[in-house]
Structure formats: structure tokens, C-alpha cells
C-alpha positions in Angstrom: 20.3 9.8 -48.7 17.2 7.9 -48.1 16.9 7.2 -44.1 15.1 3.7 -43.2 13.3 3.7 -40.1 13.1 0.3 -38.4 9.3 -0.1 -36.2 10.1 -3.0 -33.4 6.2 -4.3 -33.1 6.1 -4.0 -29.3 3.0 -5.8 -27.2 1.0 -3.6 -25.4 -0.6 -5.4 -22.6 -3.6 -3.8 -20.2 -4.4 -4.3 -16.7 -7.9 -6.7 -18.1 -5.5 -8.0 -20.3 -2.8 -9.5 -17.6 -5.7 -10.1 -15.6 -7.4 -12.6 -17.3 -4.0 -13.7 -19.0 -2.7 -14.5 -15.4 -6.6 -16.2 -14.6 -6.1 -19.0 -16.9 -3.5 -20.0 -14.7 -6.2 -20.9 -12.2 -8.9 -23.1 -13.8 -10.5 -22.6 -10.3 -11.5 -19.6 -10.1 -14.6 -17.8 -10.3 -13.6 -14.1 -11.7 -14.7 -12.5 -8.7 -11.2 -11.2 -8.1 -10.7 -10.6 -11.0 -13.7 -7.9 -10.9 -12.8 -6.7 -7.9 -9.7 -5.4 -9.6 -10.5 -4.4 -12.7 -13.0 -2.0 -10.5 -10.2 -0.7 -7.8 -8.6 0.3 -11.4 -11.4 2.2 -12.5 -11.6 4.0 -9.1 -8.0 4.8 -9.3 -8.4 6.3 -12.8 -11.0 8.6 -10.9 -8.9 9.7 -8.2 -6.2 10.5 -10.7 -8.5 13.2 -12.6 -9.7 14.8 -9.3 -5.7 15.1 -8.0 -4.4 16.6 -11.3 -7.2 18.5 -11.9 -7.2 19.5 -7.9 -6.4 22.6 -7.8 -8.2 24.2 -10.8 -11.2 22.6 -9.6 -11.7 24.2 -5.6 -11.4 20.3 -4.5 -7.8 21.3 -2.6 -7.7 21.8 1.6 -9.2 20.9 4.8 -12.9 20.3 5.6 -14.4 20.8 8.8 -14.4 17.3 9.6 -12.4 14.8 11.5 -11.9 11.8 10.8 -12.0 8.5 13.1 -8.4 8.9 14.1 -8.9 12.5 15.3 -7.2 13.5 12.0 -9.0 16.2 9.9 -9.9 15.1 6.4 -8.6 17.2 3.5 -11.6 17.4 0.4 -9.4 14.7 -1.3 -10.5 12.1 1.2 -13.3 12.5 1.4 -14.3 12.2 -2.4 -11.5 9.7 -3.1 -13.4 7.3 0.0 -16.8 7.9 -1.9 -15.4 7.2 -5.5 -13.7 4.0 -4.2 -17.5 3.3 -2.0 -19.5 2.9 -5.2 -16.7 1.8 -7.6 -17.2 -1.2 -5.3 -20.6 -1.7 -3.4 -22.7 -2.9 -6.5 -20.9 -5.6 -8.5 -21.9 -8.6 -5.9 -18.2 -9.6 -5.3 -17.8 -7.8 -2.1 -19.3 -8.8 1.2 -18.0 -6.1 3.5 -15.2 -3.1 3.5 -13.8 -1.2 5.6 -12.4 2.6 4.9 -9.1 4.3 7.4 -11.5 7.4 6.7 -14.6 5.0 8.6 -15.3 4.8 11.7 -17.1 0.9 11.5 -17.2 -1.7 9.1 -19.0 -0.4 4.9 -22.2 -2.7 4.8 -23.4 -3.9 1.0 -26.6 -1.9 0.4 -29.3 -4.9 0.3 -30.5 -4.2 -3.0 -26.7 -5.4 -4.1 -25.6 -8.8 -4.4 -22.9 -10.1 -2.0 -19.9 -12.0 -2.5 -17.1 -14.1 -0.8 -14.4 -11.1 -0.6 -13.8 -8.2 1.8 -11.6 -5.0 0.9 -10.2 -2.9 3.1 -8.4 0.4 2.0 -6.6 3.8 2.7 -8.5 6.0 0.1 -5.8 8.9 0.0 -1.8 8.3 1.5 -0.7 11.6 1.9 -3.1 13.7 1.9 -2.1 16.4 3.6 0.3 17.2 1.1 -1.7 17.2 -1.6 -2.2 21.1 -1.5 2.1 21.4 -2.1 1.8 18.6 -5.3 3.2 15.8 -3.0 2.1 12.4 -4.9 -0.5 10.6 -2.7 -1.6 7.2 -3.5 -4.6 4.7 -2.8 -3.5 1.4 -0.9 -5.7 -1.4 -0.3 -5.9 -5.1 0.9 -8.4 -8.2 -0.2 -9.7 -10.9 2.5 -11.7 -13.9 1.7 -14.9 -14.0 3.7 -14.5 -16.2 6.8 -18.3 -16.0 8.6 -21.1 -17.4 7.1 -23.7 -14.7 7.1 -24.4 -13.5 3.9 -22.8 -10.0 5.1 -19.3 -9.2 6.6 -18.0 -9.1 9.5 -15.7 -7.8 11.9 -14.2 -11.4 12.2 -13.5 -11.0 8.1 -11.3 -7.8 8.3 -9.2 -9.3 11.6 -7.4 -11.4 10.1 -3.2 -11.5 10.0 -2.0 -10.1 7.3 -1.0 -13.5 5.8 -4.2 -14.5 4.9 -4.6 -11.9 2.0 -5.5 -13.7 -1.3 -4.5 -9.2 -3.1 -3.1 -6.6 -2.3 -1.7 -3.3 -4.2 -1.5 0.4 -4.5 -2.0 3.8 -6.6 0.4 6.8 -6.7 -0.5 9.6 -7.9 1.8 11.2 -9.3 4.3 12.8 -12.8 2.6 10.1 -13.6 -0.1 7.3 -12.4 0.8 3.7 -10.9 -0.5 0.9 -9.5 1.7 -2.2 -8.7 -0.4 -4.9 -7.6 0.9 -8.3 -6.6 -1.9 -11.7 -5.7 0.7 -13.9 -4.3 1.9 -14.6 -8.1 4.5 -12.1 -7.8 3.9 -8.2 -8.1 3.4 -6.6 -11.2 3.2 -2.6 -12.2 0.9 -1.0 -14.4 1.4 2.8 -15.3 -2.0 5.4 -17.2 -1.6 6.6 -20.3 -4.1 9.0 -20.2 -3.7 8.8 -23.9 -5.9 6.1 -23.9 -7.4 5.7 -20.6 -6.0 1.9 -19.8 -2.9 1.0 -17.0 -0.2 -0.8 -18.9 1.8 -3.3 -18.1 5.2 -1.6 -17.6 6.4 -2.8 -14.5 6.6 -7.2 -14.3 7.9 -9.2 -11.7 9.3 -6.7 -9.2 12.2 -7.6 -7.8 13.7 -5.2 -4.5 17.3 -5.0 -4.6 18.9 -6.9 -1.8 20.3 -4.1 -0.3 19.6 -1.3 -0.2 20.3 2.8 -0.9 17.4 4.7 1.1 16.5 5.2 4.1 13.0 7.2 4.5 12.0 8.0 8.5 11.3 11.0 9.9 14.1 12.3 11.9 12.2 14.6 13.7 11.4 11.6 16.6 14.4 11.2 17.2 14.7 12.8 20.9 11.5 10.3 21.0 12.9 6.9 20.4 14.5 4.6 22.1 17.8 3.9 22.4 17.2 0.4 20.5 15.7 2.7 17.4 18.4 5.3 17.9 20.8 2.6 17.5 19.5 1.3 14.1 19.9 5.0 12.7 23.2 5.2 13.3 24.1 2.4 12.0 22.0 2.7 8.7 23.5 6.3 8.3 27.1 4.7 8.7 27.6 6.5 11.4 29.4 3.3 13.5 31.8 3.2 10.8 30.6 -0.5 10.2 28.5 -0.1 7.0 27.8 2.1 3.7 25.1 5.1 4.6 21.9 4.6 3.0 21.3 8.5 1.9 18.1 9.4 3.3 14.6 10.5 1.7 11.8 10.9 3.2 8.5 12.4 1.2 6.4 12.2 3.8 3.9 10.1 1.8 3.7 6.5 3.0 3.1 5.4 -0.8 5.7 7.2 -2.7 8.3 6.6 0.2 7.8 2.8 0.0 7.1 3.5 -3.9 10.7 4.4 -4.5 12.0 2.0 -1.8 10.4 -0.6 -3.8 12.8 0.0 -7.1 15.6 1.3 -5.9 16.3 -0.6 -2.6 15.8 0.5 0.9 14.0 1.0 4.2 11.0 2.8 5.0 10.8 2.7 8.7 8.1 4.3 10.6 9.1 3.0 14.8 7.2 3.7 17.9 7.7 6.7 20.1 6.9 8.2 23.7 4.0 9.7 22.5 3.4 6.3 19.9 4.2 3.4 22.0 2.5 1.3 20.1 3.1 3.0 16.5 0.9 5.2 14.6 0.4 3.1 10.9 -2.7 1.3 10.7 -2.3 -2.4 10.3 -5.3 -3.6 8.0 -4.6 -0.5 5.5 -1.4 0.0 5.3 1.3 -2.2 7.0 -0.5 -5.6 5.7 -0.5 -4.8 2.2 2.4 -3.5 1.5 4.2 -6.1 3.5 2.5 -8.4 0.9 3.4 -6.2 -1.8 7.3 -6.3 -0.9 7.2 -9.8 0.7 5.9 -10.8 -2.6 9.0 -8.5 -4.1 11.9 -10.3 -1.9 11.6 -8.2 0.8 10.6 -8.1 4.3 8.4 -6.2 6.8 8.7 -5.8 10.4 7.1 -3.8 13.6 10.5 -4.8 15.3 9.1 -8.1 16.8 8.0 -10.3 14.9 7.1 -10.3 10.4 3.9 -7.9 9.9 2.0 -10.6 8.1 2.3 -13.1 11.4 0.3 -10.5 13.4 -3.1 -11.0 14.4 -5.7 -7.8 14.5 -7.5 -7.1 17.5 -9.2 -4.2 15.8 -10.3 -2.3 12.6 -8.3 0.6 13.2 -5.3 -1.0 15.0 -1.9 1.0 14.9 1.5 -1.0 14.2 5.3 0.2 14.8 6.6 -1.0 10.2 10.5 -1.8 9.5 10.0 -2.4 5.7 11.7 -2.2 2.3 15.2 -4.6 1.1 15.5 -7.8 3.8 18.9 -6.7 4.8 17.7 -3.5 6.1 15.0 -5.0 8.0 17.2 -7.8 9.7 18.8 -5.3 10.8 15.7 -3.2 12.4 14.9 -6.6 13.9 17.5 -7.9 15.1 18.7 -4.4 17.5 15.1 -4.2 18.6 15.1 -7.9 19.8 18.7 -7.7 21.3 19.3 -11.3 19.2 21.7 -10.8 16.8 21.1 -14.3 15.1 17.6 -13.1 14.9 16.4 -13.0 10.9 13.2 -12.4 9.1 11.6 -15.7 8.1 
């Protein structure tokens, strides 16, 4: 008996090809933003390689240094930070950068051309979990320069999230994925290690309207105010007026966000008595992920207003965060604001 195998031709779309084709839809584009995304994809490949070999290359564990937030830096934090800076500082597309790991603005060296964009990034989110092989990630945000000098200034960085022109994250897990938006939908690319290319795997991502998962650190429950406790009871179905969400909490923001983006749900990091202003960083974490989730049909709030409308006042500003499926975020905002009719817009 002869077995006939039919081969189905599939279109392989690399991230570079995808970016080029998207750029063609905007005749006014100069290619600078595309170049930034190329460079970030290259940096992600380099970081992914380090993460994969971390247990073999003696780069696990903490350093003797603390970052600007008073947190002990992991060796991979420092390495990822250096990789991104070196991948981005010479392309002539950026006028400045800011990192969660650095106290101030990172200027472009004088020997390199300055561009018209600023990059803000968290080089390795969740790095405290790397020693136990939990997925970690990189988060980035791009805004246009608004000041007139050659170099980027603090004013350029302190723009509300709605002015972002691109944002994304890379998750280093069982596979490496890069997910980004330029305001034209959300697209995911999976790294094929056999050819060293990011390939389009998740076009036009849309978060489910209703959630499946609740991602929250319950150990802070004793520090929450009554409104937050009430929200969590509702999510868990303890009030008897709705189905319960399944609790899933990794402790790496990128990993928790990525799962909920694909499956629906909400990630919540409320303020509490110890951190009344919240813990997550507005510019490096909340803004880029909020841009992504809104482009995917979801919502993000600090409990009182849309995250993308918050006016930043400092480089390392912190914020509470409720982010995910629109209906779940609306529950939190209504409860905290004490206005049942209020909805996230």
C-alpha cells in the first residue's frame, strides 16, 4: 500500500517581514520605529540565550549591589540591562533611554547620532524567580521626543501612557515570545531557535471579554482596605453573585499578564498599608502593558482612573494596577470609586 502525504504550504512570516509590511501601510513612516523594534528583537535573542544557559554559565544569583529601588540586583538583571543599552544606543533612532535598574536617564553617547524616540524598559521582570526556573520577561515602551534639544530630557520620559507609539514584552519561558503593539493591534512572535528568528505565531491577539483567571498575591490580604477585600471576594465567587475565577499567580508580571492575555482574566496588584502608592512602576511596567491590553480589547486601571491617562511626575513612579479583561477591571474600578455606574473607558 502506498501512502501519499500531502504537504500544505504555510506562510512563514518573520518579525522583520511583518514590520516591513506594516510599515508599507504608513507611507509617512521613516523606518526609525521599525529599526527600534528590530534592535529590541535582537536584544531579546541575546537575553534569551543567557536565560537558557543561566544554570550552566554561573550567572544565577544576586550581586552585592542594589538598584534605585533598594532591591538587590540579580546578575541576570545587570546583564540584561547592559545588553539592551548596548543594542540600542548606537542606532541613531533614540535620543535617550530609561531603565528600571538605573537611577536617571541613560543618554546616548556623544559619538552616536540621536534620534527622535525615547525607550523605557524593565530589562528582566521577575528576575528574583530565575533561580527556580520560573518564566521571566523584558518589558519596553517607546515615546516620541517632545523637547527640542539634541538629547532626551526628563520631560520626554514623563508623558502619559496614551502617547506611547510602541510597547511590548518578551517572555522567556518554555519558548521565547515577543509581543508588541504600535497602536494597530497586538501581535505575538515565537522564537524558533533552530533558525534564530522570531516568527509570527499569534496575529491580532484579543483578550477574552470575560476572565478565567485571577492573578493576585493573597499574602497581602491583611494589608488591603475593605474595598479591595470586597473585590477579591467577588472575583473568587464568595459573594454568590458570579462564577469564581481560578487563582493563578506566578509572581512574574510578564508571565501572569501573558497567561491572562491569552486566556482572559485579571492581574491585580492593589495598594496596601505598606505601599499606599502601589508597587509596580508606571513607566516601565504599567504603561506598556496597559497599551498592549487596550489594543487587545482589555482595560487597565489604578482603581481610580485609566492607567494611560495618568500624568507621570517622576521617573520611577509607582502605581496600583488592575489589568486584563475589560469586565473584570470594571468591577475593581467601580468598587474602589464607590460608583456602581462607573466604567473604564
